[in-house]
N, C-alpha and C positions, 0 to 999 in steps of 0.2 A: 504597471509593467516596467516602466523606466527604472524604478527603484530596484525591482527584482533583478533586472539585467545588470545593475551595478554591484550586486552583492556577490561574495565569493561562492563558487560552486560548492554545493553540499552544505550550505549554511542552514542551521536550525534556528528559527526565529519565531517569536510569538506574533500572533496576528496583530495585536494592538501596536507592537513596535513597528511591524512592517507598514501598517497603514498610517500611523501618527508619530512615529519616532520614539526614541528612548524616553521613559517616564521615570524620574527619580523618586517620585512619591505621588500619591493621589492628590495631595494639595498642589503640587507642582503642575500636574496635568490640568487641574481646574483653572489655575491661574493662566496657563499658557493657552488653553482651549476652552474658555467658559461656555461659548455657544455650542460647541461640539459636545461638551460634557452634558449639557441639558438635553441635546438630541439623543445621546446615548442612553441617558437616564429615562427619558419619557417617550421617545419616538423611534429611534433607530434599532433595528434588529441585527445584532452582530452576525448571527448565523446567515441572514439574508445577504449581508455584505460579503461574507466569505464565499457563499455559493455563487454570487455574481462574479467575484474575482476568479474563482476556480474555472468558470466558464471561459473567461478571457485567457487564462493560462492554457486551457485545453485547445482553444482556437488558435493560439499562437504556435503551439506545437513543439516549442524548443525545450520546455521544462517539464519535469515530472514532479508531482507533489506527493511526497512520502509522508503519510500520517501514522506510520508504524510506532512512533515513540509513545503514543497514547492510545493505540488501538485496543479495543476491548474494555476501556474504562468508561463506565456509564456516568453521564453528567459532566464530563470534563472536556473542554474544548481542546482539540489536538494542537500540538506545537509542530508545525510542518517542517520538513526538510525539503528544500528545493534543489533538485538535481538537474544539471544540464544533460539532456538525453545524448547528445553527440559525444560529450566527454565520458559519459557512463559506458557507452558501447565501445569506445576506444579503449577504456580500461579493461573491459572484459575480453577484448580481442587478443590480449596478451596472456590469457589464462587458458590452461588445458581444459578440454571438454570431456566429460564423463558420460558414457552411455548408461541409461537407466531403463528399467522395464517394470511393468506391472501386469497383473492378470495372466500369470504364467508365461511371461515373455511375449505376449501378443501385442502389448502396447509399448512402443519404444519412443523415448524422448531423451534429450541431452541436457546436461546441467554443467554450468560453470559456477564456481564458488569463490567469493572474496570475503574479506572480513574488515570491519571498521568499528570504531567506538561509537556506541549509541547508549544514552542513559548511563554513561560511565562504565559500560561493559563492552567487551569484545563480542560483536554480533555478526552473524553470517548475512551476506548479501549474495543472492543467487540469481542466475540468469538461466531460464528454461528455454530451450529451443524445441519446439514441437513441430514435427514434419507436417507438411500440407495434408489436409483432409484426414488428420489423425487425432489422437487423444493421449493424455498421460495415463488414462485409466484411473481407477480409484487409488488415491494416496492416503494412507492412514496418518492422522495427526497424532504425533507422540504426546504422551501425557504431560511432559514438562513444558509444552508449548501452549500459550494462552490463545493464540490465533495465528492465522497466516494472512499476510497482506500481499495482494497480487495486483500488478499494473500491466496492462497490455501495451507493448511498445511500438508495434508496427502493423497493427490491423485489429480486427475484431475477433472475439472468441466467445465461447459459451462456458460460463463458470457453473459448476454443480457442487452442491454441498449436502451432506447428509449425516445421519447417525446410524450405527448398527447397535441394536438392543436385543439381547438374548439371541444373538445369531441372525436376527432379521433386520433388513434395511427398511426402516419404517418412516424416516423423515427425510424428505428431499426438497431442495430448493434449486431453481435453475434461473440464470439471468444472463442476458447477452451483454457483453462489455464491448464498447467501442475503444478505439485507440486512445490511450492516456487515461482511461477510466480506472478507478481503483476499487477493488473489491476485498472484503474481509471475510475469511472463513473462520468462524468461531469454533472453539474446542469445548464441547459440553462436558468433557470428562477429564479435565486437567487435574492431575495429581490424585485421581480416584483409582483405587485398587479394584478394578473391575474388568471383565472381558468386553464390556461395551466400549465403543469408541466413535469418534467423529472422523469424517473423511472429506476430501475434496478431489475434484477432477476438473481439468481444463481441456476443452475440445477446440480444435483448430479447424474451422470450416473453410479457411482461406485456400487459395491456389498456390500459396507460397508458405515457407516456414514461418512460424509465429514465434516472436520473442516475448517472454514474460519476465518481468522483474518480480522476484519472490522474496519476501522478508518474513521469516519465522519470528514471532514475537513472544518472549517470555516475560515474567514479572519484572 
């Protein structure tokens, strides 16, 4: 955590570098950390280390771990972007809010949009404000989007995801997210020429407005 606090806000850094510093080559790493190399090779589970560290970050509460850079890619360890929550909300405080609706205007929520460079491309960074005891309603995931990454910023929510096939909503998943939890809504119909589509919904059961960081991910 001390190293994370010393890094620039919004830094994208590989897990190995975060934990053990810059590695110029595999040989260099072995020479610098011979015992650690043996542990990583035969004993240590990097996924377990990451999971334990993420729990520490969540308990600390000051940082958001954005894994959208590798979201949806099977078998690849994500390269996280670490965002300072206070700085992020300050940035969004200067952006105009747009009123959105779904379900025939029965579900109202609000969106702020910013843009930044991720994976060498200009990507949207969105802040949803969902009124208390309300929902976004079903939001269709566009075909050019690989998935949607969502992080709850100031409370818990219920994330729902599903598919519509031949006009019928036949697949649904639902999960409760706590503050700083990250959830990925997959798009099963990316680039497909079909009337079928994937959707997501975020429900706010809190007694206050809920803020959600939303990152659409394309290839």
